[in-house]
C-alpha positions as CSV (number, residue, x, y, z in Angstrom):
1,X,-1.7,-103.5,-75.5
2,X,-5.4,-103.0,-75.9
3,X,-7.6,-102.0,-72.9
4,X,-8.6,-105.1,-71.0
5,X,-12.3,-105.7,-70.4
6,X,-14.1,-108.2,-68.1
7,X,-15.0,-111.4,-69.9
8,X,-18.7,-111.7,-69.2
9,X,-18.7,-115.4,-70.4
10,X,-16.6,-116.3,-67.3
11,X,-19.1,-116.5,-64.4
12,X,-18.2,-115.8,-60.8
13,X,-18.7,-119.5,-60.0
14,X,-16.2,-120.6,-62.7
15,X,-12.9,-122.1,-61.6
16,X,-9.7,-120.4,-62.7
17,X,-6.5,-122.5,-62.7
18,X,-3.2,-120.9,-61.7
19,X,0.2,-122.6,-62.1
20,X,2.4,-122.4,-58.9
21,X,6.1,-122.5,-59.4
22,X,8.1,-125.1,-57.6
23,X,10.0,-122.4,-55.7
24,X,10.0,-121.5,-52.0
25,X,9.0,-117.8,-52.6
26,X,5.7,-119.1,-54.2
27,X,4.9,-121.1,-51.0
28,X,3.7,-119.5,-47.8
29,X,6.6,-120.8,-45.6
30,X,5.0,-119.6,-42.3
31,X,1.9,-121.7,-43.1
32,X,4.1,-124.6,-44.2
33,X,5.8,-124.6,-40.8
34,X,2.3,-124.9,-39.3
35,X,1.6,-127.9,-41.5
36,X,-0.6,-126.0,-44.1
37,X,0.7,-125.9,-47.6
38,X,-0.6,-122.8,-49.3
39,X,0.6,-120.5,-52.1
40,X,2.1,-117.3,-51.0
41,X,0.9,-113.9,-52.2
42,X,3.9,-113.8,-54.6
43,X,2.2,-116.5,-56.6
44,X,-0.5,-114.0,-57.5
45,X,1.8,-111.1,-58.5
46,X,2.7,-111.2,-62.1
47,X,4.3,-108.5,-64.2
48,X,2.2,-105.7,-65.6
49,X,-0.5,-106.2,-62.9
50,X,-1.9,-109.2,-64.8
51,X,-2.1,-112.6,-63.3
52,X,-2.1,-115.4,-65.8
53,X,-4.9,-118.1,-65.4
54,X,-6.8,-120.6,-67.4
55,X,-10.6,-121.3,-67.3
56,X,-11.0,-124.8,-65.9
57,X,-14.1,-125.6,-68.0
58,X,-12.1,-124.8,-71.2
59,X,-9.0,-127.0,-70.5
60,X,-7.7,-129.7,-68.2
61,X,-5.2,-129.6,-65.3
62,X,-3.0,-132.0,-67.4
63,X,-2.9,-129.6,-70.3
64,X,-2.1,-126.6,-68.1
65,X,0.8,-128.5,-66.5
66,X,1.9,-130.3,-69.7
67,X,5.1,-128.2,-70.1
68,X,5.5,-127.6,-66.4
69,X,5.8,-131.0,-64.7
70,X,7.3,-129.7,-61.5
71,X,4.8,-126.9,-61.0
72,X,1.7,-127.1,-58.8
73,X,-1.8,-126.0,-59.8
74,X,-4.5,-124.3,-57.8
75,X,-8.1,-123.4,-58.5
76,X,-9.7,-120.1,-57.6
77,X,-13.3,-119.0,-58.2
78,X,-13.5,-116.1,-60.6
79,X,-15.7,-114.3,-58.1
80,X,-12.8,-113.9,-55.7
81,X,-10.9,-111.3,-57.7
82,X,-14.1,-109.7,-59.0
83,X,-15.2,-109.2,-55.4
84,X,-12.1,-107.0,-55.0
85,X,-13.0,-105.0,-58.1
86,X,-10.6,-106.8,-60.4
87,X,-11.5,-108.2,-63.8
88,X,-11.0,-111.5,-65.6
89,X,-10.1,-110.6,-69.2
90,X,-9.6,-112.5,-72.4
91,X,-6.2,-112.4,-73.9
92,X,-6.6,-112.3,-77.7
93,X,-2.8,-112.2,-78.1
94,X,-2.5,-115.7,-76.5
95,X,-3.2,-118.7,-78.8
96,X,-4.5,-120.8,-75.8
97,X,-8.3,-120.3,-75.9
98,X,-8.7,-121.1,-72.1
99,X,-6.2,-118.4,-71.1
100,X,-7.3,-115.3,-69.3
101,X,-5.7,-112.7,-67.0
102,X,-6.8,-111.3,-63.7
103,X,-6.2,-107.6,-64.0
104,X,-5.2,-105.3,-61.2
105,X,-5.5,-101.5,-61.9
106,X,-2.1,-100.0,-62.6
107,X,-2.6,-97.3,-60.0
108,X,-2.7,-99.9,-57.2
109,X,0.3,-99.5,-54.9
110,X,2.6,-102.3,-53.8
111,X,0.8,-102.8,-50.5
112,X,-2.6,-102.8,-52.2
113,X,-1.4,-105.3,-54.8
114,X,0.1,-107.5,-52.1
115,X,-3.2,-107.5,-50.1
116,X,-5.2,-108.5,-53.2
117,X,-2.7,-111.2,-54.0
118,X,-3.0,-112.5,-50.4
119,X,-6.8,-112.7,-50.7
120,X,-6.5,-114.8,-53.9
121,X,-3.8,-117.0,-52.4
122,X,-5.9,-117.7,-49.3
123,X,-8.9,-118.5,-51.4
124,X,-7.1,-120.9,-53.7
125,X,-7.4,-124.7,-53.5
126,X,-4.7,-127.2,-54.6
127,X,-5.4,-129.3,-57.6
128,X,-1.8,-130.6,-57.8
129,X,0.9,-129.6,-55.3
130,X,4.4,-128.6,-56.7
131,X,6.7,-131.6,-57.1
132,X,8.8,-130.6,-54.1
133,X,5.7,-130.9,-51.8
134,X,3.9,-134.0,-53.2
């Protein structure tokens, strides 16, 4: 895989869309018990230290969820991961033009990765809740 670089065309104020699985581990169950539905940090920990997102201005929520009707969808400002020294990179290998990845440096340990994922989860806003929670 080629070196990932920050996509300067995505501004910090741009919204990034992240699909949220309709699974309990992707929901913060402690917050749910308190009456607050929020994604868990697990929802922002993908393989290879890359978190798959779509640029909202380049797609629609319906298109992002088209093949995933039971999933939820959250929005996150691109400036949130960048404020943590992460990048938002193009994915030329992906045919979807709105697709990007938030990249975490590979040297980040498990606790550092989880902390960054928690920051992104806490900053996200629901566009569509997972089917189980609608």
